[in-house]
N, C-alpha and C positions, 0 to 999 in steps of 0.2 A: 882950495877946499875940496876934500874928497867927497864924491857922490855916494850916498848910501844905496845899497842894493834893495830893490823892492822885496818885501817878504811875501812869498806865494804860499797859500794854505790849500792843500789838496785834501778834499773830503771823499772818502771812499764809502760807497753804499754797501751795506751788508747784504749778502746774498742769502735770501730766505727760501730758495728753491724755485723751481720753474712753475709756471701757471698751469694748473690742472684743468681748467675749464669747468663745464657743468655736467660732464658725463656721469658723475656719481649720483647726481640728482635724478637723472633718468633711470639709472639702475635701481635706486631706492624706491622710486615711484612704481616701477614694475614689480618690485618685491612686495610692496604694500598692497597693490592690486591683486596679486596672486594670493596673498594671505586672506584678503577680504573674500575672494571667490571661494577659497577653501572653507572658511567659516560659514558662508551661505549654503554651500553644499552639505556641510555637516548638520546645519540647522534644518534644512529641508528633509534630510534623511530621518530626522526624529520628529518631524511635524506630522499633522494629520493628513489623511489622504485627500481631503477636500482642499487643504492648503496647497498640497503638491499639484493638484489638478488646476487650481487657480493660477499658480505661478507659471505652470507649463502652458496654460491657455493664453496667458499674456504674451509670452514669447512667440507663440504660434500666430496670434492675432492681436498685436498691440493696440489697434484701433478699437477692438471690441465690437466690430460690426458684423462679423460672420454669423456667429450663433448666439450672441448676446449672453455668453456664459462667462462668469467671472465674479466680480464684486458688484455691489450696488452703489459704488462710488462713494461710500462712506468711510473708506479706509480700512475695512476689515476684510481679510481674504476669505473668511468663512461665510460671508453673506451671499448666498447664491440666489439668482433670479430664477425662480421655479415656474416653469410653464407646464403645459399638459404633458409633454414628453418626459419631463423630469420628475413628475409626482411619484412614479413607481420607484425611482431611486430613493426619494425621500422616505417612502414607506419602508423600504428595506433597511435604511439607516436607522429609523426610529424603532423598528422591531429589534434590531441588534442592541440599541440603547436600553430598551425596556427589559431585555433579558438580564440586565445587571441588577434589577430590583431584588431586594432581600427575599421577598415572598413571591417570586415570579412563578414558580410551579403552581402556587395556589391561585394566582390571579391571571395566568396566561389565557384562560378561556373567557375572561371578562374584558379583555382588551381587543377590540376589533378595529382594523384599519381597511378602508375601502376607497379606491379612486373613483370618484363620481363626476358628474357633469359640473358640479359646483366647486370641486377641488378634492383634496384628500380629507376624508371624514374619519376621525378618530373617536371611537365610542368606548366609554367606560361603563360597562354593563354591571348591574348588581345581580346577585344570585341569592338563593335561599341561605347559602352558607357564608357568603362574603359580600360585603358592601363597602362603598366608598364614603357614605354618609350614615350617621346614626338614624334610627327610625324617627321620622318627622323633624330631623335636625337640618339646619342649613350650613353647618360647619363640617368640612371634610374631616374624616377620621385619619388615623395614622397612615393607612394604606393609600387613602385618597390624596393626602398631602404629599407623600413620597412620590407618587406617580405624577401629580400635577407639577411638582417642582422639577422633576426630571424632564418632562415635556416642555416646560417653560424655558429651560436652559437651551434646549435644542431649537425650538421654534422661534425664540428670540433672535437667533442669528439670521433669520430670513427677512427679506423686505416685504413678503406677502402679508396681506391682511388676514385676520382671524375672525371667525364667528364662533360664539359659544352658545350652546343650547342646553336647556334643562327639560327633562321629560319625567313624567310619573306614570304609574299604572292607573287603572280605573278605580282602584279602591279609594273611597272618599277619605279625605284628610280629617282626622279628628283632633281638633285643637281649638285655638282661639276663634271666637265668633267672627265671621267675615274674612277668615283666612282659610284658603283652600288649596287645591292642587295647582291652580294658576300661580298663586303667590309663591308656593313652595318651589315649583320648577324654576321660576324666574329668580328667586333668591339664591337657589343653589348654583345656577349659572353665573350669577353675579359674584358669589363667593369664590367660585373657581377663577373668575377674572381677576379679582383682587389678589388672590394668592399667586397667580402666574405673573402678574405685573410686578410683584415684589421680587420675583425670582428669575427675571430675565426677559419677559415680554415687555416691549416698549409701551409707553402710555398711548401712543397714537396707532398702535398696531391692531388693537381690537376694534373692529368696525361695527359689530352687532352683538348684543346680548339678548337672547330670546328665551321665553318661557312658553312651552307648548302644553303643559299639563298632560292629559291623556289623549290629546287629539292626533298624535302621530305615534301610534303603537308600533313597536317593533314586532311583536307577536300578536297579530290581529285575532288569531283563533282563541287566545287566552288573554283577555284584557287585564288580568291581575297577575300575569307572569312577572316575576322579579326583573327579568331582562328589559321590561318596558321602562323601568326606573333607570335612568342613565344620564350622563353628561356627554354631549357631543362637541368635539372641537373640529372646526372646518378650516383647513388651510386653503384660502381662496387662490384661484389663478390670477396672475397679473394681467390686467387689461392693457392692451396697446391702444394708441389713439385711434387706429383703424377699427379695432374691435369695439371700442366705446362708441364710435360713430355709427357702426352698423347695428349695434345692439339697442340703440335708442328707439323705443317704440313710437310710432306716429301718434299724434294726439287723437283721442277719441272723444265721442260726444259726452261720455260720462265724466272724463277728466276735465273737459271744458266747462261742464256745468258746475264743478266744485270751485271754480276760480271766482265766482261772483254771480250776482243775479243777472239773468239773461235779459237783454234789452229787447223790447218788442219793436219789430220793424214797422216803420210808418208806411202807410199806403203810398204808392208812387203817384205823384201828381202828374196829371195829364196836361 
């Protein structure tokens, strides 16, 4: 009986080309990184000067411990921590912004900004020909609203606290019984607060609303001068922990007396 030959099947593998490795991935990653850097540079070139300084300050001092200049850690590059040395810069910036007002030429002498020991004081002065409130009114008029909205948009970017003051002249208020300059000055300051908080100022940013009536005249020689009628906005300095500790006044006899009735000391027993 003849033996059958075994059938041998040979399978050939198709050749799909050599193995290229991952070099193309590295090249692609470099390309994407370069494009991202290009877009960032183009974005910075068209951003505000504050944003450019904030980004540049980060790369110069990533830890943020040298000058404490940059953001207030809330994620916005336009929120600067303003201390005493920076208030003059804020003053210049606000003056440039105010120049964009429609009636700036008419109102430029009624907007005064001064760096004081309390902070940057922005005063909106009334005159015989121009006002920010109607006579006896607590609602800002068109010019008053436009200016307060503009300032709110700028000051709302800051972490600094704000104080708002209302002032009147010495002319007695003629209106409802029991309502005088004290109430009018306080209500105008509060109306300015409400308008500004709707247009950029944060709810927790205003620390004080004050009404002084005619007790802090701007022109003491003429108590009825229209410039005595004004709204004052104060951008307060930021207090560090050290400043807060040093500025705490020691307890006095008067403050101790307000805490409760004083107990009489009993005679010492011998």
